SEFINU-421278 format. One record per atom (N, C-alpha, C, O): x, y, z. Coordinates in pm, whole numbers, plus 50000, padded with zeros to 5 digits. Layout:
BEGIN
XYZ...
***
This chain:
BEGIN
685616513341014685076505841127686066506041243687256503841224685556508741362686366508841483686266495241551685326487641527687236492341636687216479641710685936478041791685486466741813685356489041837684156488241920682946483341841681916479741899683056483041707681986477841621682066462741605681176456741544683096456441659683336442241634682726433541745682486438441855682496420841715682036411541820683056410341932684236413641915682606405642046683476404942164684706396342140685786399742188684566385242068685716376442044686786383541963687976381641987686366391841867687326399241785687996410241867689196412641854687226417041951687806427242039688816420842133689886426442158688476408942185689366401842276690726399442211691766401642273690726394842086691986392042015692796404741994694016404742009692106415641959692816428341938693426433542067694546438542067692696432442177693226436842306694406428342349695426433542393694256415242338695326406242381696566407642295697686405442341696376411442169697506413342078698036427542077698926430741998697496436042163697916450042174697696457942044698366467942020696756453241961696416460641840695446472041869695306481441790694786471141981693906481842028693986481742180694276471442241693746493042242693796493842388692396495742444691466499742373692266492842572690996495442638690686510342636689516514342625691726518642646691506533042638690976537142501690146546142491691456530542395690906533242261689396530542259688626538442205688996519442318687576515942323686806526142406685696530142370687386530242518686726540142603686556553342530685506559642539687596557542458687496570242385686436569442275685726579142250686336557942209685296556242108683916556842172682996562942118683776550542287682516550842361682146565142398680996569242383683116572742447682866586642488682506595242367681566603142373683256593642258682976601542137681596598542081680866607542040681246585842078679936582142023678806586442118677716590042073679076586042247678076590842342677786605542319676626609942324678836613242293678656627442264677916629542133677006637742124678316621942030677676623241898676216618941902675386624141827675906609441990674536603941998673816608342124672926601342172674196619842179673596623942306672086625942294671366625342394671596628542169670146630142152669386617142176668166617442195670086605742176669416593042205668996591942351668076584342384669676599342439669356599242582669506585342642668666580842719670606578442605670776564742656671296564342799670916555442876672146573942837672816573042967672016580143076671486590943054671946574043193671466581043312672616583243410672516591643500673696575843393674896577443476676106574143390676336562543356676876584543354678016582543264679096592743299678866604843290680256587843340681366596243382682576593143294683266583243316682846601543193683946598743100685296597043170686086588343131685576605143271686876604043338686996590943416688056584743418685926586943480685946574043550686116562643452686816552943481685486563743336685636553443233687076552843183687636542043166687676564443160689076564743116689996558343220690916550943186689726561343348690566555543453690456540343455691466533343463689216535243447689046520643444689736514443324690336503743334689666521343210690296516143088691816515943102692466506343060692376526443159693836526743179694266515443274695286508943252693486513343378693796502343471693776488943397694626480443420692786487143309692696474743231693906473343139694426462343122694336484343079695506483742991696776479943068697626472743016696886484743191698036480943273698016465943302699066459443300696856460643328696726446243354697046438143227697706427743234696576443043113696886436242986698386436442959698956426442916699016447842984700456449142960701246439843051702346435543016700686436943168701356427843262701106413243230701586404343300700346410743123700116397043079698836390643129698596378843105697996398343199696746392743249695776390343134695646398743045695096379143137694136375843031692826370943095692816361143170691756377943065690426374643115689416376443002689686384042908688266369843008687326370142895686876384042853686706386642734686686393142950686156406342919687126417642954686726429242955688376414342982689316424443030689456435942930689886434042817689086447842976689226459942895688046463442808688076473642739686986455342810685846457542721684746465342795684306461042902684296476642741683246484542807681866478242790681476474342680681136477442901679796471642903678886480842983679286486043088677666482942935676696491443002675736483143086675486471443055675206489143192674256482543281672936490043283672916502343282671856482743286670536488643307670486495143445671156490643538669686505743458669676513843579669036507143700668956513243806668576494743686668056487643804669036477143856668686469243944670266477143803671296467543844672356475143923672926484843872672616470944045673516478344132674986476344095675436465144069675716487644091677166487544076677726497344177677266508844184678686493044255679216501344364679686514844311680436515644214679216525444377679646538844342678896545244227679136556944196677996537744163677186543244054675736544144099675216534844162675076555144068673676556544104672856545144043673106540943930671896540244120671006529544073669586534144098669026531844206668996540643998667716547244017666496539343976665376543344008666676528043905665546520343852664576529143775663386526043764665096540243723664276549143641663226556843716662276561843656663366557943849662326564443929662946574844022664096573444064662176585244056662726596744126663226593444266664246598744308662526584844338662866582344478664206575344495664796576144603664706568644393666006562044400667086569544323668266565944331666706579744248667656586944163668766593144246668516599744347670006590844204671156596644271671686588444386672766591444438670966578344429671416570044541672416559644491672126552044397673596559244553674686550744506674896538944601675306540944716674636526844557674896515044641676376513644672677236518344598676656507144783678046505044824678636492144770679846489944779677796483544714678276470444669677696467344531676676472844490678386458444462677926453844331676846443144346676866435244440675896443144253675056431344236675966419544204677056421344150675516407444236676376395744215676786394444068677936390944040675866397143974676246395543833677276406043793678116403443707677216418043853678216428343824679576424243880680606426443816679576418343998680826413344054681446402943961682666402643944680616394543901681126384543806681686391243680682726387243629680996401543631681496408843514682846415243545683776414343465682956421643661684226428043698685326417543715686466419943676684976406043774685976395543792686496390343658687616385443649685666391543554686076387543419686766398943345687116397443228686956410343412687706421343354686896432243288687466441643233685576431243291684746441143221684946455143278685126456843399684916464843190684926478943228683466483643228682826483843122682946487143343681546491543350681476505943302681936515143369680886507843184680896520943118679926530743181680186542743181678826525843236677826534643296676496527743304676366515843274675496535443346674126530243362673236536543255673316548543228672386528243195671536532843086670066533243126669646526543221669296541243052667906543843085666996531843068667316522242998665856532643135664886521843136663496527743155663356539243196662476519843127661116523843161661026524343314661616515943382660316534043366660276535943511659866523043582658816517143554660716518843677660526506743756660386494143670659946483743719660766495143543660706483943447659266480043412659046469243358658296488643443656886485743418656426491643286655496499743283657046487643175656566492643048657476488942934658566483542955657036491842813657716487042693658206498242603658906495642506657846511042634658206522042543659496529142581660146534942495659866528742706660986536342761660736551342757661676559342761659476555142748659086569242756658906572542904657806571542959660006576442967660076577843113659926592443152660736600843110658906595643231658656609443270659726614943363659846627143378660506606243426661536610443520662866613143450663486623543472663296603943366664606604943301664526608743154665556610843090663336609643100663166612942959663106600442872663476589542914662626602242750662496591142657663846587442598664586596042552664156574442599665286569442521664796567542378663666563142356665646571042280665236570542140665896558942068666966554342106665236554441963665756543241883666846548341790666626558041718668036542141790669136547041705668846546141556669506552841477667876538141516667536537141374666586548141330666526551341211665856553941424664906564541392664576571541523663906565941610665066583941536664936591041662663486594141700663236598441813662546592241611661136594441645660486581841701659306582041736661236570941710660676557941749661186553441886662226557941933660426544441947660826538742075661926528242053662006522241946662766526042154663756515342146663236502142200663926492042196661986502142250661486490642324661806492142472662506501442512661296483042551661536483942692661256470642761660816461242696661496469642887661866481342964663356484642958663776495143005664156475642899665606477942889665946485742763666836481842686665226496942742665416504542618666796510342603667356510342493667366515442712668716520742704669726509842672670706512342601669486497842724670386486542698670376482842550671406479242494669196483742486669116480942343669696492042259670446489442165669366504442293669796515842212671306518042220671916521742120671906515642336673346518342351674176508442271675276511842226673676496242253674366486442169673986488642022674836487741934672716491541996672276494141860672986505941798673226506041677673336516041877674066527741830675566525341825676316534341786676016513541864677436509941865678246518941958679406522141929677626523042069678336530742171679156521442259680276524742297678606509942291679326499042356678966486142283677926485442218679826475942291679536463542220678586454242292678136444242235678266457242418677376448342494676796455842612677366465542661675646451142657675006456842775674256445742848674036434842794673856448842970673056439443048671716446143079671676457443128670636438943051669306443643085668626433743176669246424243224667346435943200666536426143273665266423543193664826432043116664696411743213663566407343132662536400743222662806390543285661346406643228660226400843301659206394943205658676384043227658916402443096657976397642996658436399742853657676398042758659716403642839660256406442706661236417842706661646422442600661636422542824662356435042836663816434742793664446445342786664376423142765665666422142696665426420142547666046426742464664536410942514664376406742375663676417242289664016418842172662696424342344661996434442265662936445942228663006449442110663676452142322664626462542282665716457442188666116464542096666196445342211667196439742119666626439141978667296443041882665406434141964664786432941832664566446541768664876448441650664026456041843663696469041786664926477441757664866486641675666046474341822667286481841799668286474241713669396479141690667916462341665668746455241569669936448041625670976447241559669826442541747670926435141807670416421641858669216418841851671326413641910670966400741968670696402342118671246411242183669846393642171669556394042313669206380242364668766371642288669386378242494669116365042553668496366642690668996373942776667386359542710666736358442840667006344542895666506334842838667766343043003668026329843061666786324143131665836331343161666826311143156665846304943245665886312243380666956315343430664716314843437664666321843565665456314043669665306301943684666316321243743667146315143845668556311943800669416309043883668796312343670670136309243618671126320343653672296317543683670666332743650671496344243684671026349643819669816350843842671946352843906671586357944038670776370844026671106379643947669706371744106668886383744112669336393044224668746403744243670366389244297670826397144411671346410744362672176411544272670826421544423671276434844387670586440744265671096450244206669446435144226668676440344113667296444244162666616436244226666876456544134665536460944173664506452544098664516452343975663616445744169662746435744105661376440944066660936451544112660706433243981659256433543969658706420844031657876421244122659176409343980658616396444021659716385944015660206382843906660106380644128661196370844129660806357844061661686350044023659516355244045659086343543968659376345443820659586335643748659386357843773659476360543630660746367943590661176366843475661376375443680662516383943645663776375943617664016365543678664576380843523665946376043507666756386643434666226393643347668016387743468668926396143391669386388443268669416376143268669736395943163670216389443041671026399042956670896411242971671866393842867672756402142786672146406642654671276399842598672606418042605672336422942470673686425942405674546432042468673876421542281675156423042215674956421842064673836419742017676056423041989675936422441844675516408541795674726407441702676046398141857675816384541808675396375341921675586378442039674816364041884674476353841984675736348542051675726345642171676816347141974678076342442034678516351842146679036347242248678326364842127678636374442233677756371942355678236372242468676466369542331675546366642442675956353942517675816353142639676456344142442676906331642504678076334242597678116329042709679036342242552680186345742636679716352942763680156349742873678826362542747678326369842863677536360842957677616362343079676796351342901676066341642984677036333243066676786330543183678146329243005679156321543078679686329443197679836324143307679956342243173680506350643279679456352943388679766351843507678236356043348677186359543445676746347743529676306349543643676866335643475676386323743546677506315143603677266306843690678726317043553679816308343593679796294943523680536285843561678946293443421678856280743346680156278143273680706287243210680646265843279681916262243215681726249843128682526240543132680666249843049680356237842971681156236942842681116226642775681876247542806682656247242683681796249442561680566250142571682436250542444681686253142321680746241742287681056230042309679596245242232678596235442192678216238342047677796249442015678366228541961678056230241820676756223041786676456212541842676016228741695674736223141652674776220841502675116229741425674436208741461674336205641318673006211041267671946208041322673066218941161671856224841107670966214441039669746214741054671586205440966670796195540892670106186140990670756179741073668806185440981668026176841069667576183441198666806177441273668046195541226667596202741344666096205841330665676211341228665316202441430663866204441423663446216241511663666216441632662826226041446662316237841515660826238941491660346236441380660086242741594658646244441582658276258541539658876268241585657306259541451656786272541405655366273841460654426268641401655196280741572653886281541638652986291841569652916303441610652316287341464651496296641384650456303641471650236315641457649826296141560648926302141658649546300641796649816289341839649796311641868649386325341837650486334241780650226345741747651716329241768652876338041749652996344041608653526354941593652506337041507652616341841370651326348241321651206351641203650376349941408649076355541370649116370841376649746376541465648446377441281648266392041282649606399341293649806407441384650496396541200651786403441194651716414941095650956414440998652506425241118652676435941020653186429740889654176422440893652576432440774652926425340650654406426040614654986415940574655016437740626656416439040589657316431040683658296424940639656976431140811657726423140908657526408340880658486400540885656316404340850656026390240821656836385340702657326374040702656986393840601657746389940483659206387340519659806377640472659786396040601661176394140644661316381240724662266373640704660376378740814660436366740898660256354040816660956344140839659326354040721659116342240636660336339740548660676328140522660986350340502662216348640424663296341940507664086333940456663346345240636664306338640725664006323840737664926315640737662726320240748662376306040753662806298840625663296287640630662626305340511663066299340384664566296740388665026286240342665326306240441666776304440449667136292740540668086285440512666386290840647666656279740739666326266340674667036256540694665256265940598664916253440526666026249640428666336237940411666606259640365667626257040263668886250840320669636244240247669146252640449670346246640509669996233640581670836228140653668786228640563668436215540617667706215440748667446204740803667356227040801666576227440925665146223140895664546227840799664606214440977663226209740961662306218741044662426219341166661416225640977660466234541043659106227641052658536223640951658616226541174657386219041201656316228741250656486235241353655226229841176654126238441221653476232541346653086220841348653346240741449652666236641572651696247641612651946259441588650606243741672649626253441723649506251841874649516240741927649396263241943649216263142088648066272742121648276282942186646846269442077645726278842089645356282542232644796293342254645656274042328645306277042467646326286042535646106290642647647446288542468648576295242533648246309642571648566313942682647626317042482647386331242508646516333242631646796342042713645466325342645644576326642760645296323042890645136329842991646076312442887646846308743006647836319643043647976323143160648516325042942649526335242967648906347643030649476353543122647736351642980647046363343037646656360943183646596370343261646396348443218646036345143357647236346143451647066347743572648426345243394649646345443474650246359343483650636363743591650316366143373651196377643352651066388443458651936389543545650026396443453649896407543547649576403043689650116409043782648736392943712648506388843851649796385243926649976389344040650676377743862651936374143928652816386343946653366388544054652946394443841653836406143849653376415943955654186420644035652106419143958651616429344051651586424244195651886431844288651236411544216651256405944351652686405644405652936409644519653616400744323654986399044372655746412244380656696413344458655356422244301656036435144309655976440744450656976445544503654806440244511654666445644647655576438044743656266444244825655586425044734656396416744824657896418144794658696420544884658266416744666659676415744630660366429344632661526430244674659676440044587660296453244591660446458044735661456464344768659456455344820659576459344960660796452545024661576459045094660956439745000662096432545056663406437945001664376439645076663456440644870664676446144809665066459444874666226461444911664106468544889664396481644946664926480445089665816487945129664386470945165664816469345303666166462445312667056467145383666326451445240667566443545250668756451145194669846450545249668546458445083669646465645019669856479545079670776486645038669016483545174669206496345241669136508145146670016516845149668106508645062668026519144961667506532545014667466542344940667106532945142666756545745203665396551245164665166563345177664506542745118663166547145081662216535445105662596523845088660996538545144660006527945163659246525545033659276533744942658566514145026657756511244908656666521744892656366525944780656076525945003655026536144997655556549144938654906555344855656746553244982657346565644930657706564244783657526573644705658206552544744658556550344604657326551444515657356558544414656256544444551655056544544467654456558644460653976562744355654486565844572653926579444573654676588844480654096598544431655956586044456656786594944375656876590844228657586597344151656186580244188656246575744049655786587043956654756593343980656566589443850656286600743762655596597343633654886605843578655776585243581655216581543451653756577443467653446568743549652846583443390651416580543408651066565743394650246560643470651686558843298651336544743279651786536243397651096526943436652946539543453653446531943568652626535343693652316526543773652286547943708651426551843820650086544543812649536540443914649576542843691648326535443674648456520743710647506514643759649656515143687649866500843715650076498143863649546488243915650846506743932651236503744070650626513144173650746510744293649986523844127649556534344219648566530044325648536535944433647756520044296646726515844393647056502644463646216497244535648256497444440648576484244496648566484144649648356473644710648796495644710648826496244856647566502544914647456504145036646616506044828645406512944876644136506344824643216513044778644096493144833642886486044796642876480044658641936473044621643916482744580643946477444444644886465744428645296462444316645236459244538646186448244532645546435744473644316434444468646396426544428645926413844374645596404444491646456401944575644366399244498644026389944607644876377344601645296373144493645126371544716646006359844721645426347944645646186340244587644096346444643643526335144570643706336944419643876327144346643676349444371643946352144229645396348844197645706343144092646286352544288647706349444270647936334444266648686329544181647316326944356647486312444357646936306244229647506296644176645826311544178645286306644051646246309643937646376301643844646906321143943647886324643841649066315043842649566311043737649516311243960650626301743969650206288043915651016281043855648956284243937648446271743881648416272443729648796262843662647986283743675647986285543529649406285143475649646280243364650346290243552651746289743511652236275343499652936271843404651856267043595652236252943589651606246243467652226237643404650386250043434649726244643315650456249043188650596241343093650926261543186651706266343072652976258143055653326254142944653666255843165654906248243158654656234143106655456228843029653546228143148653196214743099652866215042951653226205942877652176225642906651836226942765653086228342680653196221942575654026236542724655286237942650656026224642645656526220642540656086217842759656816205042764656206195042667656926188342593654866194042666654196184942573654476188742428654676180142343654476201542401654696206142263656086202542215656256197542104657096205042298658476201442260658596186342239659216181942142658016178542329658166163942321657326157842209657816149242136656086162142195655186156342095655726158241953655656149241870656246170141927656706173341792658216171041774658766173341667658866166441881660306163741877661076175941824661916174841734660776187441883661436199841844662306204741958662036202142075663366211941923664296216942024664036231442062664496236042166663306238641978662996252542007661816256841922661496250641820661166267541965660136274141887660726286441822661556293241882660326289541699660876301041626659716309841580658716304941527659866323041600658766332241570659306346641571660386349141625658566356041512658996370041519658976374941664658046372041739660006382241702660096386841841658936396141876658376395341985658586404941784657436413941801656566413141676657066409841569655266416141688654396415441570654476427441478653896427341369655206437841519655376449641435656696456441473657306453241574657116466141389658346473441416658086484241521656956485941567659136491441557659066501241666657986511741643657816516841532657256514841749656216525141745656856538941756658036540241788656066549241730656516562941751656536566041900655696561141976657496574241942657506579142079656216586942103655826595242022655566584242214654296590642245653106581642225652016584542275653296570642152652206560942136652196551642257652406539542245651966557442372652116550142498650936540942528651116530542592649756544642483648566536942518648156527142410647926515342438648056531842285647676523042176648596525042057649246535442042648646514841972649486515041853648746507841741647946498841766649006511941618648336505641505648956492041474650176490641467648106482141455648526469141405647526464941299646406460741329647956466041175647116462241061645766469241062644716463141040645826482441087644626490641077643766491041201642716497441201644176484241306643416484141432644286489641544645456486141555643716498041628644426503041745644436492541855643386488141902645636488441894645806478141996646606484042113647366493542094646456478542234647266483242347648756481942317649216471342275649496492642337650926492642303651686481942380652446474242321651486481542510652216472042594651926457742551652846449842529650656454342540650276440742504650736436742365651066425142341650766446342273651196443242137652656439342133653026429342071653506447042200654936444642188655426432742270656466426942238654696428942376655126417042452654316404642414654476394142476653466405842313652576394642279653326381542258652886371042304654456382142188655176369842155656246366142256656686354642260656676375542339657726372542437657176369042574657826361942651655986373842606655436372042740655126357442775655396353342888654566349442683654236335642722655436327642771655366321342876656526327842697657716320542741658246325842872658736318142955658156339042892658586345043018657756339743134658286336343239656456339143114655566334443221655826319943258655566315743370656356312243163656666298143188658126295943227658556284543245658896306943240660316306443279661216300443173662306295643206660806300443047661646294842941662806304242909662676316342925663926298742862664966307242805664546311542665663866304142594664966323742626664606328742494665686337642437666296345542509665916336442307666916344642237666236352242125665196348042075666826363442086666376370641967667576374141881668646377741930667366373041749668406375041649667946385941554666796385741511668806395541519668406405641420668346399541280669276392741236667246402241210667056396641076667396406540967668166403440876666836418140973666946427940867665966439040895665606441441010665526445940791664676457540809663326455840742663216449940634662296461040808660976462640748660596477240766660596482440877660286483840656660026498340662661206505740725661036515340800662436500940693663686507040739663876506240890664646514040947663206496940955663366494841099663656480241127663186471441055664446477341232664886463641260663756454041294662736457641352663986441541255663086430341284663886419641356665036416941319663306413441457663986402741530663286389441514662066388841499664076378841516663556365141514663856358741648665006358541693662816353441714662966347941849663016332841847662446326241760663716327441946663786312941969663556310442117664276315842201662556302442150662316298142289662626283342301662246275442214663306279542408663646265542431663066260442561662516268242638663176247442587662696241842714663426247842834664536252942822662786247342949663406252143073664756245343092664896233243075665756253443129667116248943158667876243843035668906237243050667386246842916668116243042794668986254642745669286255342626669376263442834669996276142795671186274642701671236281142597672146266142738673346264942654673016258742519673576262842417672126249042519671706243142392670956253442308671166254242187670076261242370669336271342295670276281942238670106286142123671246286242315672226295842264672986290142145673236297142047673356277442154674066271042042673166270341919673626272541807671896267141939670946266841828670796280841768670816282441646670636290841853670476304441805671716309241730671606316241629672886305341778674126309041709674186302441572674596308641474673776289741565673766282641436672746288841341673016290441222671576292341393670556298841311671066312241259670866315641142671716319841346672246332741303673276331041192673316338941097674106320741202675116318441099674506313840968675106315540862673296308040974672636302940853671916313740775671566311640658671676325040836670986335840766671906342140663673106343540689671396346040549672236352040445672826365240491672246371940577673976369140435674626381640477673696393740472673806402740555672806394140375671896405540362670986406940483670436417740507670816396140558669936396740674670626402440797669966405240897671946404340789672676409840903672636425140897672886431040792672326431341009672176445841013673516452841009674496448341069673556463840937674736472240933674656482641046673606484541107675786489241072675806499841172674856510941130674966515841017673926515241216673006525941177673706539341168674776541241228673126548541096673666562141087673406569541217673796581141231
***
């Protein structure tokens, strides 16, 4: 095992104690990138630039400087701006264009000493869940090269799942951090919307978008959340005995792949054994409300928010030119007519925002009525699909829409702006399974502490090993 396989806290101790160098980590990242080049995780990766940054970090460490992420390589999704690195958002019209400034969250990462290893692949314009991108190519799942890594932050999931870097940053509109984390066997966290700055990130919908970390453990995600937000609340511990979690049988536990369901139910058994109180709750109105919010808000705000981003950040392309150059058929189908008569009417958008407020009220009532601190459920209803299953996928013998299937359990909380975490459980059919936790709005630090406690309560067999 190399140091790059360890959690961030362990890497920090090794770096501070001079037992490993940042250059050692960089060389491991470069070697693994070469060995795993068939995964197609990188869209922008410069080994010599990485070595230079690592040597600079080692000089700072030798001089006695100590920072939370000093010397640790971290990957960024291709829609997050980093000065001097191309920021293509997975689309041709932005490919190769290098911003002059960092996104605010990248500036925070650099201020904490992070070494930005490169930019990783994503579904084109973040409008999809497979990461089968006609412009940059399909990113592959490190557990099975014939499978998708999830999306839209597929490169962010695969690069950590393959142990090329110990952490990455993705973005999440309807599940785009948590789904890749689950399918690639790592931890992921979606903050409450607004907790992390959206400045310098190519958007879909500012009502729904947020950046979030992917890493080996929830504790790693907590550290990254502290850096990305500037939160200084200190460690928070959660007593497992008496902790009340809701199990939303409808709709989240309905129609699951049998092997995945068995793994998830075994995890619930493990949580009961350590004294966690699991309370069955039903939210039958949630799915209909969520459907009323999801695409209407995303498609209406994409036109407004992406146009503003392109103009304010000086990306050198108009929204019309960007949409005309979209290469992926599914994305072209989603956005291709938004400027030519296929836009979302404003009254439909206003109705969607009203449904969103109703969703938030429903979640609030559910948490309060049942006296629960979080909801727990499988992150996805099935394991990773095969690459190429872009339109439909099998779920228990029925062909279902691929996009809707994989975001079914993550999209509702996203639409209500809830924070959400995912924890790797184990394998079903030799592919990773994730367990999700959604908490009340602005309960981010408490939810992370709960997720960390839940992760620690799972038996060792439930923790994923490094994939081949």
